[in-house]
N, C-alpha and C positions, 0 to 999 in steps of 0.2 A: 235049380237056380241057386247059386250062392248069393248071400246077402252081405253087402259092404256098407261101412260107415265112411263118409267122405268129408273132408274139410279142406278149404283153400286158405284159411287163416286170415280172413279180413278182421280188422280191428276197428269197430264202429261203436258209437255210443248207443245205449238203449234209448229208443225214441221216446219212451214213456218217462224216464227219469233223467236222461241226459248223462248218466254215468258211463264212462268208458274205462274198461280195464286197462291194465298195464301190459306191456309186451310179455313180461314174465307170467302174469296171470293167464294170458291167452295161450301160451305154450303149455302151462300146467293143465289148462282145461282140455287140451287135445289128448293128453295122457289119461286124464280122468274119464273122458268120453269113451276112449278105447277100452278101458278096464270095464266100465259098465256094459259096453256093447258086447264084449265077450261073455259077460255074466248072463245076458239076456238072449244069447244065441246068434249073434252076428258071426260071420265067417271071416271077414277081412276088414282092414282099415286102409283107406286111400288118402294120402296127404299130398297136397299140391306143392308147387315150387314157383316162386316169383322173385325177381330181383329189382329193387329200386322203384317199385310201382305203388307202394303203400300197403301191400299185403305183408303180414308179419312172418309168414312161413317161408323161409328161404333155404333151410337145411333139413329137408325131410328125413334124410338118413339118420341124422342125430336124434330127431324126435322118435323115429321108429325104433331105434336102439333102446331109448328110454321106455317106450311102450312094451318092447319085447321083454324087458326085465320084470314087468308087472302082469304079464299075460303068459299063457302057455299054448293056446291053440290058434290064436288069431293070425291070419296071413298078414304080413307087414308089407304093404304095397304103396304105390304112389299114384298121383293123379294130376299132373304128370311130372316125370323127371325130364328136365329140359336138355335132352340129349344133343340137340343142335348146338347149344351154347357151351356144354361141358366137355371136358376131355374124357373120352371113353375109357381110358386107362384108369382115371380117378374114379369114374362111376363104378367100374367093375370092382375096384378096391373097396370103395365105401359099402356097396351093397353085399359084397361077399363077407365083409366084416359083420354087418347086421345079420347075415345068414348064419355065420359061425356062432355068434353070441345067442341067437334065438333058437338054435336047434333046427335050422333048415326051413325058416318061415319067410324069408325075404322074397320080394317080387318087384318087378319094375314095369311101369307103364311109361313107355318112351314117347315123348311128345316133341313137336317142332317149335312150339311157342311163337309162331309167326304173327299171332294177333297182337303181340306186344313188341313191335319192331324196335323201339328204343332200347330194349334190353340188350339187343345185339350191339348197339352202339356203346352202351355202358361197359360191356365186356370186351370192347375192342374188336368187334366183328362187323362185317358188312351184312346187313339184313337181306340184301339181294342174293346172298349165298346161302340163305337158310335151308332151301331144299337140298342143295348139294352137300352142305354140312350134315344135315340130318341123315341122308341116305348113307353117307360114308361112315358116320359115327355109329349108326345103328348096326350096320354090318360088322364093324370091328367089335363093338360091345358084345354082340351075341357070340362071336368067336372067342373073345377073351373069357367069357363065362363058361364056355363049353370045352375049350381046348387049352393046351399048354404049347409053348414054343411057337407062338403066333408071329408070323411075318406079315407086314402091311406096307404097301408101297406108297401110300398117300392117295391123292396129291395134297389135300387140304390139311390133314393131320400129318405131323412129322412121321416119317417111315419108322417101322419097327422091324427088328431082325431077331427072330427066334425068341420072342419075349413071353414070359409067363407072369401074369399078375398074381399077387399075393395079398391076402390069403386066398387059397382055393375055396370056392363055395362047397357046401356039403353035398350039393347036387347041382346040375345045370339050372341056374336061377331062371324061372319063367320070365320072359320078356313079352309084354303086350305092346302093340303099337297104338298110340292114341291119335285118332284123327277120323275124318269123315265129312268135313265141310266141302271137300272136293274128292275126286276119285283117286288121287295120287297115293296118299298114305294107305287107304284100303287095298289098293292094287299091290303096293309093296308088301303089305302084311300077307296077302294071299300068296305072292311069289315066294316069300320066305317061310311060309307055313307057320305064322305067328298069330296069336289071338288078336282081335281088334277091339279096342275100347272107343266107343263113340263119344264125341264132344257134345253130348245130348242135353247139356244145360243151355245150349244156344238156340235150339230149334225143336219143333215138334217131331215125334218119331217118324212119321211118314215121309218127312223130307230127306231122311237118310237112306230110304229104300234103294235108289239107283246106285248109291255108292256101296251099299252092302252087296248088291248084285255083282258089282265090279270085284269086290273082295272074293265072293264065292267063285266067280269065273276064273280069277287069277289062281286061286287055290287049286281048282280042278285042273287047269291047264298045266300047272307045275307038277301035278301027279302026287300030291301029298296024301298020305294015308290019314284015315280018320276024318272027322267032321271039323269044319272051321268053328272057332269059338268067338262069340260076340258078347261084349260087355256094354253097359249103359250106366249113366249117372244122371240124377235129377235132384232138384231142390225139393224139399219135403217138409211138411208139418202135419202131425196127426193129433187129434184131441178127442174128447168123449163124443162130441157131436160135430157135424160139418159146420154149423153156424159158429160154434166156439172156435174151431180151428181157423176158419177164414178170418174172423175178427182179430184173433191173436197174431196171425201170420202177416197180415197186410202191411202194417207199418214197418216191419223188419224187411220184408221182401221189397217193398217200395224203396226204402232207404238203400238197401244193398244194390238193387238194380241201377238206380240213378248214380250211385258212387262208381259202380263198374263202368257205366257208360262214360263217365268223366275220365276214368283211367284209360279206357280204350281210345277215346278221342285224343288224349294227351300223348299216348304212346304209339299211335298208329297213323301214319300219313293217310289223308283223304278219308278217314273214318268219320261217320256222322253219328250223333247221339240218337238212340232210338227211345221213343217215349215208353213209359211204363203203363201197361194195360193189364190190370190184375186178372180179369176174366180170361183174357187171351193167354196170359202166362200159365194159368191153372189149367187151360185146355191144351197146353203144349208141354214145355219143359218142367213145369212145376206140378207137384202132387200135394193136395191139401184137403183134409176132410176127416171124417170119422174113420175108424179102422176098416169098416165095410166099404166105404167109398174109396179109400186108398187101395184096398185089395182089388176092387173093380178096375181102378185106373191102371194099375200095373198090368192087369189082363189086357186092357186096351192097348197099352204100349207093346206088349208081346204080339198082339194080333196085327199091329201096324208095320212090323218089320219082318223080312222074309227069312230070318234065321232065328233059332231059339236063343234067347238071352241067357247065357250061362253064368254071368256075374252082373248083378244090379246093385249099384252103390247109391246111397241116399245121403244128401247133405242137409243137415238140420240147423247148423250153428251159424247162420248168416245174419247180417244186419243188426248186430248187437243183441241177439237173443239172450235173455237173462238165464243164469245157470240153472235155476230151479225149473223153469219151463223147458229148457233144453234137455235136461236129464229126464224129465217126465215124458217127453215125447220120444226120446230114444228107448226108454223102458217100455212104453206103450207099443211102439213099433215092433220091438223085439218079441214081446209076449203075445200081442194081438194081431199083428199083420204078418210078420215073417213066417210063422208056421204054415200059413195058408198059401203064401206065394212061393214058398220053397218047393 
């Protein structure tokens, strides 16, 4: 199991002090977190992407390039790249550039972003076409990263005739598909022979089991060699004791959850706000406790899904978490948790 550090880049005040960092401080924190993560043994960094929703992180390729200059082994990945919204030619160019500068460490997790329907409207797109845009863009992106002289007939993206994106990546950049709230994206990942990253901050692990089975079945029916690869991501906080961890994490998790629910309701037609239940969250998509408890919970996650989790990413920096506490939990996770779950 590879271990990842994840961030979506929310910018919220510390519930205890009311202080809220600046946009610049938030972006600098992402780089500093990644540097520490590599030092304490993490394998990858996953950065999210949002547009117009209040999240600060909108250009993950730029931040990953900065991280690449201060690290040497960390895989530079996303969580997710909004492939349905973006032009696949530009995505190929951006991440091939990161790959070239970092010595072959770039990676893409390609997501549809349908939870935030108004993003499509902001970018001049019809959210009702999100699935068609996603499927077409993913197929073209994978080809652009693997092949030269690519021709593409459309219909949603303008046609290409024997086009080669530049720069060329140092190797075919790995592309994961991000999805699993329904069976469509897992099935597409299986058909294409691509790794699947679950949106597992939204639900308990056992809720994804039927969609993972759809992924495995599509992989087998397509005749791909090797085993399908599964990734997961969850919110996390670790402290010396479970009591200390739960007490420290609750105000940040609560603030973040309620803020996200407001964003979803504002950006998604017919969405409803879900109440925050701390115990329920920690029994599902959140991990919080002592190192021993978090190790045990990761084992429970693995036991709840029907494929081995080959990449597990953990998101520590939500809800205005102060820098000293954030860095302490990353270091503790890297030194006291990661060696046991790896």
